[in-house]
C-alpha positions in Angstrom: 11.6 18.3 -48.8 11.7 22.1 -48.9 11.8 23.9 -45.4 8.4 24.8 -44.1 9.6 27.6 -41.8 12.7 29.8 -41.1 13.9 27.5 -38.3 14.5 24.8 -40.9 17.3 26.6 -42.6 18.1 30.0 -40.9 20.5 30.3 -37.9 20.7 33.6 -36.1 24.0 34.6 -34.5 23.4 36.8 -31.5 25.6 39.3 -29.6 29.3 38.4 -29.5 28.5 35.3 -31.6 26.4 33.6 -28.9 22.8 32.3 -28.9 21.6 35.4 -26.9 18.7 37.3 -28.5 19.5 40.4 -30.4 16.2 41.0 -32.3 12.9 39.3 -33.0 14.4 36.2 -34.5 16.4 33.9 -32.2 18.1 30.6 -32.7 18.6 28.2 -29.7 20.8 25.1 -29.4 17.7 23.0 -29.6 16.9 24.6 -33.0 20.2 23.4 -34.3 19.7 19.9 -32.8 16.4 19.7 -34.6 18.1 20.9 -37.8 20.5 18.0 -37.8 17.7 15.6 -36.8 15.9 16.7 -39.9 19.1 16.1 -41.9 19.2 12.5 -40.5 15.6 11.8 -41.3 15.9 13.2 -44.8 19.3 11.5 -45.4 20.8 14.8 -46.5 24.2 14.3 -48.1 24.8 17.8 -49.5 24.8 20.9 -47.3 25.6 24.5 -48.3 26.2 27.2 -45.7 25.4 30.8 -46.7 26.7 33.9 -45.0 25.2 37.2 -46.0 27.1 40.5 -45.8 27.6 41.5 -42.1 26.5 45.1 -42.6 22.8 44.6 -42.8 20.1 44.5 -40.1 18.1 41.4 -39.0 15.2 42.0 -41.3 17.4 42.4 -44.4 19.5 39.4 -43.4 16.4 37.2 -43.1 15.0 38.4 -46.4 18.3 37.6 -48.1 18.4 34.1 -46.6 14.9 33.4 -47.9 15.9 34.7 -51.4 19.1 32.8 -51.7 17.9 29.5 -50.2 15.8 28.4 -53.2 18.9 28.5 -55.5 20.8 26.4 -53.1 18.0 23.9 -52.8 17.7 23.8 -56.6 21.3 22.7 -56.7 20.3 19.6 -54.7 21.8 21.0 -51.5 20.2 21.6 -48.1 20.7 25.3 -47.3 21.8 26.6 -43.9 21.7 30.4 -43.9 23.4 32.4 -41.1 22.0 35.8 -40.1 24.6 37.8 -38.2 23.3 41.3 -38.5 25.2 44.5 -37.4 23.3 47.2 -39.2 26.5 49.1 -40.2 25.3 50.2 -43.6 22.4 52.1 -41.9 24.8 53.7 -39.4 27.2 54.8 -42.1 24.5 56.1 -44.4 22.7 58.0 -41.6 25.8 59.5 -40.0 27.5 60.4 -43.3 24.4 62.2 -44.4 24.3 64.2 -41.1 28.0 65.0 -41.4 27.6 66.2 -45.0 24.9 68.7 -44.0 27.0 70.5 -41.4 28.5 73.9 -42.2 31.9 72.9 -40.9 32.2 69.9 -43.2 31.1 71.8 -46.2 33.5 74.7 -45.5 36.4 72.2 -45.0 35.6 70.2 -48.1 35.6 73.3 -50.3 38.9 74.6 -48.9 40.6 71.2 -49.4 39.2 70.8 -53.0 40.7 74.2 -53.8 44.1 73.7 -52.4 44.6 70.0 -53.1 43.5 70.3 -56.8 45.8 73.3 -57.1 48.8 71.4 -55.8 48.1 68.3 -57.8 47.6 70.3 -61.0 43.9 69.5 -61.5 42.2 72.4 -63.2 39.1 71.4 -65.2 37.8 68.0 -66.3 38.9 68.6 -69.8 42.3 69.9 -68.9 41.5 73.5 -70.2 42.6 76.5 -68.3 45.7 77.3 -66.3 47.2 74.1 -64.8 47.5 74.3 -61.1 45.0 77.2 -60.6 42.5 77.1 -57.8 39.0 75.9 -58.6 36.4 78.7 -58.4 33.5 78.6 -55.9 31.2 78.3 -58.9 33.0 75.3 -60.3 33.0 73.6 -56.9 29.4 74.3 -56.3 28.4 72.9 -59.7 30.3 69.7 -59.1 28.9 69.2 -55.6 25.4 69.5 -57.0 26.0 66.4 -59.1 25.4 62.8 -57.8 29.0 62.0 -58.7 31.0 65.1 -57.9 34.4 65.6 -59.6 34.1 62.2 -61.4 36.4 63.5 -64.1 39.1 64.7 -61.7 40.9 61.4 -61.4 44.2 59.7 -62.3 42.9 58.4 -65.6 41.9 61.9 -66.7 45.2 63.4 -65.5 47.2 60.8 -67.5 45.3 61.7 -70.6 45.8 65.5 -70.4 49.3 65.0 -69.1 49.4 68.2 -67.1 48.3 67.1 -63.7 50.1 63.7 -64.1 53.3 65.6 -64.7 52.6 67.9 -61.7 51.9 64.9 -59.4 55.1 63.2 -60.3 57.1 66.4 -59.6 55.7 66.5 -56.0 57.5 63.4 -54.9 59.9 64.2 -52.1 58.5 67.7 -51.6 56.0 66.9 -48.8 57.9 68.8 -46.1 58.0 71.9 -48.3 54.4 71.4 -49.2 53.4 71.2 -45.6 55.0 74.6 -44.9 53.3 76.1 -47.9 49.9 74.6 -47.1 50.1 75.7 -43.4 50.4 79.3 -44.4 47.9 79.2 -47.2 45.3 77.3 -45.3 45.7 79.4 -42.3 44.8 82.5 -44.4 41.9 80.8 -46.1 40.4 79.5 -42.8 41.0 82.3 -40.4 39.9 84.8 -43.0 36.5 83.3 -43.2 34.5 84.4 -40.2 31.7 81.8 -40.9 34.4 79.1 -41.0 35.9 80.2 -37.7 32.5 80.3 -36.1 31.7 76.8 -37.2 35.0 75.5 -35.8 34.3 77.2 -32.5 30.8 75.6 -32.3 31.5 72.1 -33.4 32.7 69.3 -31.1 35.1 66.8 -32.7 36.6 63.5 -31.6 40.2 64.6 -32.1 42.9 66.4 -30.1 45.6 68.9 -30.9 48.2 66.2 -31.8 45.8 64.4 -34.2 44.9 61.5 -31.9 41.4 60.6 -30.8 40.3 62.0 -27.5 37.7 59.2 -27.0 35.2 62.0 -26.5 33.9 65.0 -28.4 35.3 68.4 -27.7 36.0 71.8 -29.2 39.4 72.3 -30.8 41.1 75.7 -31.3 41.3 77.3 -34.7 45.0 76.9 -34.8 44.7 73.2 -34.0 42.0 72.8 -36.6 44.3 74.3 -39.2 47.1 71.9 -38.3 44.6 69.0 -38.8 43.6 70.3 -42.2 47.2 70.6 -43.3 47.6 66.9 -42.3 44.6 66.0 -44.4 45.9 67.8 -47.4 49.3 66.2 -47.2 47.8 62.7 -46.8 45.7 63.3 -49.9 48.6 64.5 -52.0 50.8 61.7 -50.7 48.3 59.1 -51.7 48.2 60.6 -55.3 52.0 60.5 -55.4 52.0 56.8 -54.3 49.2 56.1 -56.8 47.1 54.8 -53.8 44.4 57.5 -54.1 40.7 56.6 -54.6 40.2 59.6 -57.1 40.2 63.2 -56.0 36.8 63.6 -54.3 36.5 60.2 -52.6 40.0 60.5 -51.3 39.4 64.0 -49.8 36.2 62.8 -48.2 38.0 59.7 -46.8 40.8 61.7 -45.2 38.3 64.2 -43.7 36.4 61.4 -42.1 39.5 59.7 -40.9 40.8 62.8 -39.2 37.6 64.2 -37.7 34.7 61.7 -37.9 36.1 58.2 -37.6 33.8 57.3 -34.7 30.7 58.6 -36.5 31.5 56.8 -39.7 31.3 53.4 -38.1 34.8 52.1 -37.9 34.1 50.7 -34.4 31.1 48.8 -35.8 33.2 47.4 -38.6 35.7 46.1 -36.0 32.9 44.7 -33.8 31.5 42.9 -36.9 34.9 41.4 -37.7 35.3 40.4 -34.0 31.9 38.7 -34.2 32.9 36.9 -37.4 35.7 35.3 -35.5 34.0 34.9 -32.1 31.1 32.8 -33.3 33.4 29.8 -34.0 35.2 29.8 -30.6 35.2 26.7 -28.4 32.2 26.2 -26.1 34.2 24.5 -23.4 32.8 25.7 -20.0 29.8 27.3 -21.6 26.2 26.3 -21.6 22.8 27.5 -22.9 22.6 30.8 -24.6 26.2 31.7 -23.5 27.5 29.2 -26.1 28.9 30.4 -29.4 26.2 29.6 -32.0 28.6 29.1 -34.9 30.8 26.6 -32.9 27.7 24.7 -31.7 26.7 24.3 -35.3 30.2 23.4 -36.4 30.6 20.7 -33.8 27.3 19.2 -34.9 28.3 19.5 -38.6 31.7 17.8 -38.0 29.9 14.9 -36.2 27.4 14.6 -39.0 30.2 14.5 -41.6 32.1 11.9 -39.6 29.0 9.7 -39.4 28.2 10.2 -43.1 31.5 10.5 -44.9 29.9 10.9 -48.3 28.3 14.3 -47.3 29.7 17.3 -49.2 29.7 20.7 -47.5 29.9 24.0 -49.5 30.4 27.6 -48.4 28.9 30.7 -50.0 29.5 34.2 -48.7 28.7 37.8 -49.7 30.8 40.7 -48.7 31.8 40.4 -45.0 30.5 36.8 -45.2 33.9 36.1 -46.6 35.5 37.1 -43.2 33.2 34.6 -41.5 34.2 31.9 -43.9 37.9 32.5 -43.4 37.5 32.0 -39.6 35.3 29.0 -40.2 38.1 27.4 -42.3 40.6 28.0 -39.6 38.5 26.6 -36.8 37.3 23.6 -38.8 41.0 22.7 -39.4 41.6 22.7 -35.7 38.9 20.1 -34.9 39.9 16.6 -33.9 37.4 15.4 -36.5 38.2 18.0 -39.0 37.1 17.7 -42.6 37.5 19.5 -46.0 34.8 21.6 -47.6 34.0 21.3 -51.3 33.1 24.5 -53.2 33.7 27.9 -51.8 31.9 30.8 -53.5 32.5 34.4 -52.6 30.6 37.4 -53.8 32.3 40.9 -53.6 34.4 39.6 -50.7 35.2 42.3 -48.1 37.9 40.3 -46.2 41.5 41.6 -46.1 43.9 39.9 -48.5 46.2 39.0 -45.7 43.4 37.0 -43.9 42.4 35.3 -47.2 46.0 34.4 -47.9 46.6 32.9 -44.5 43.4 30.9 -44.4 42.8 30.0 -48.0 45.8 30.5 -50.3 48.3 28.9 -47.8 45.8 26.1 -46.9 44.3 24.7 -50.0 43.8 21.3 -48.5 40.9 22.8 -46.5 38.6 22.8 -49.6 38.1 21.5 -53.1 37.8 24.7 -55.2 37.0 28.4 -55.1 35.3 31.0 -57.2 35.0 34.8 -56.6 32.4 37.0 -58.2 33.1 40.7 -57.9 33.1 43.9 -60.0 35.7 45.4 -62.2 37.3 48.5 -60.9 35.3 50.6 -63.3 32.0 49.4 -61.7 33.4 49.7 -58.2 34.1 53.4 -58.9 30.6 53.9 -60.4 28.8 52.3 -57.4 27.8 55.2 -55.3 27.5 54.2 -51.7 26.1 57.7 -50.8 25.3 59.8 -53.9 26.7 63.4 -53.7 29.0 62.4 -50.8 30.8 59.1 -51.0 30.8 58.1 -54.6 32.6 54.8 -54.8 31.6 51.4 -53.5 31.3 50.0 -50.0 34.6 48.1 -50.6 36.3 51.3 -51.3 35.0 52.8 -48.0 36.2 49.7 -46.1 39.6 50.0 -47.7 39.8 53.8 -47.3 38.4 54.3 -43.8 37.1 51.3 -41.9 40.0 49.0 -41.7 42.4 49.4 -38.7 39.7 51.7 -37.2 40.8 54.5 -39.4 44.6 54.2 -38.8 45.4 53.1 -42.3 44.2 53.9 -45.8 43.8 51.8 -49.0 43.9 48.6 -47.1 44.1 45.6 -49.4 40.6 44.1 -49.8 40.0 40.8 -51.7 37.0 42.0 -53.7 38.7 45.1 -55.2 40.2 44.3 -58.6 42.9 46.9 -58.1 44.3 45.0 -55.2 44.4 41.5 -56.8 45.4 42.4 -60.3 49.1 42.9 -59.5 49.4 46.1 -61.5 51.4 49.1 -60.4 51.5 50.1 -57.5 50.0 46.8 -56.3 52.6 44.5 -57.9 54.2 43.9 -54.5 55.3 40.8 -52.7 52.5 40.8 -50.1 49.9 40.6 -52.9 51.8 38.2 -55.2 50.7 34.8 -53.9 47.0 35.8 -53.7 47.2 37.2 -57.3 48.8 34.1 -58.6 46.3 31.9 -56.9 43.2 33.8 -58.1 44.5 34.2 -61.7 45.9 30.7 -62.1 45.5 29.8 -65.8 42.5 27.6 -66.7 40.9 27.4 -63.2 38.4 30.2 -63.5 38.7 31.3 -59.9 37.5 34.8 -60.5 34.6 36.3 -62.5 34.3 40.0 -62.9 31.0 41.8 -63.4 29.6 42.6 -65.9 30.4 39.4 -67.8 30.0 39.3 -71.5 27.2 37.6 -73.4 28.1 34.0 -74.0 30.1 33.6 -70.8 30.1 29.9 -69.6 27.8 28.4 -67.0 29.0 29.1 -63.4 30.8 32.2 -64.4 28.0 34.7 -65.3 27.5 37.8 -63.1 25.9 41.1 -64.0 25.7 43.0 -60.7 26.7 46.7 -61.0 26.7 47.3 -57.3 28.3 45.8 -54.2 25.0 45.0 -52.6 23.4 43.7 -55.8 25.2 40.3 -56.0 22.7 38.5 -53.9 19.9 40.0 -56.0 21.5 39.3 -59.4 19.9 36.4 -61.1 22.9 35.5 -63.3 25.1 35.4 -60.2 22.6 33.2 -58.2 22.2 30.9 -61.2 26.0 30.6 -61.4 26.2 29.7 -57.8 23.4 27.1 -58.3 25.4 25.6 -61.2 28.6 25.5 -59.2 26.9 23.7 -56.2 25.3 21.3 -58.6 28.7 20.1 -60.0 
């Protein structure tokens, strides 16, 4: 019997993973009790848990649950959809737009584009001109007027024309000399621009003279600002040398945000979201009422239901940060005295770190029957514009480049990024080997990359061209329905 209202299949996770109210829709322990009473009455023997991406608000989370649930029901499974909103995507979009409109950011961006492209050997998209020259203001302004600025200034283009590729390889080991060069050159460019100096003197930043976060906003001196800009330039160049850049423009934007705007860009919200993904499954010993962890309350009920009805199969489906929730669910389920194994796990554009996935999935395959990942090829990740004109790669690139480790690292290894699981240079390294071998194991079809070709088999089709589009993509949803049906 299809659910008659949201309470029949949607569970809201409140603040810190509890039952406390965080919006208009609230779940109580009694709601979960009723959910399992319904399962008993209807003799449900197939349950599928769905976790949306953790970056959306409550309204979007509810809408996504209502949209995905019919495909789960059509597979013969009872859906249970978890709404655990954080609203990060709105925070990122709003704050990034505000940052991009400031005079200081635009002055800084243009200076770095000039100097970094000069040092790396990027000249024009087609490779014409004098290699290593500075881009002109007209060239920069033209590119910045495009939805995808500097899209041709990337490693692929540099490899084709040869010039910048050769120049990048020649920079290896020269960072100390480059730092000295850049310090003098950037000082002249910045201090010689009175509008730039005025913008520095009028803008509060969450950083101090040594590069650390002050924890509060304040004015930095021009000399200190120049030192920060040199650090940004060196980090961008170093990432190109190590082949761990995210293309010229996105990499420069990432490093500017990491240095000066990490609080505004939402790194703290990303951490809070990951903390919530883990907290919701913690033990409820000593807790009662709304103080209980909603996920654990449900899990304890689910384990008891599975014990009473051993023939019940339980499946997991997660989109984006929903993969983080699933990893923590697997860990906590395994620790139960009446633990059980899940059947199918399906992940869409998973935003979890590879080290978390390796620990909870790859090294513990007895916890589930099988797994399939739907995600985009790197070509589509790079075309997926999170914020047109400003951050021109996908959300997973932003997570990898800025949000992980609260901005203290770059190019963090993310499961949904093809570049991190494909085991190609420079990612053919030991820490990624086991995950690569597991996902790409011959004949098991554990991964499916969008956009799949016509004629792709059932359960493997996906055509999403954006990170957020997977739970709207009919071929993907039909593939999930097929997987859960079998």
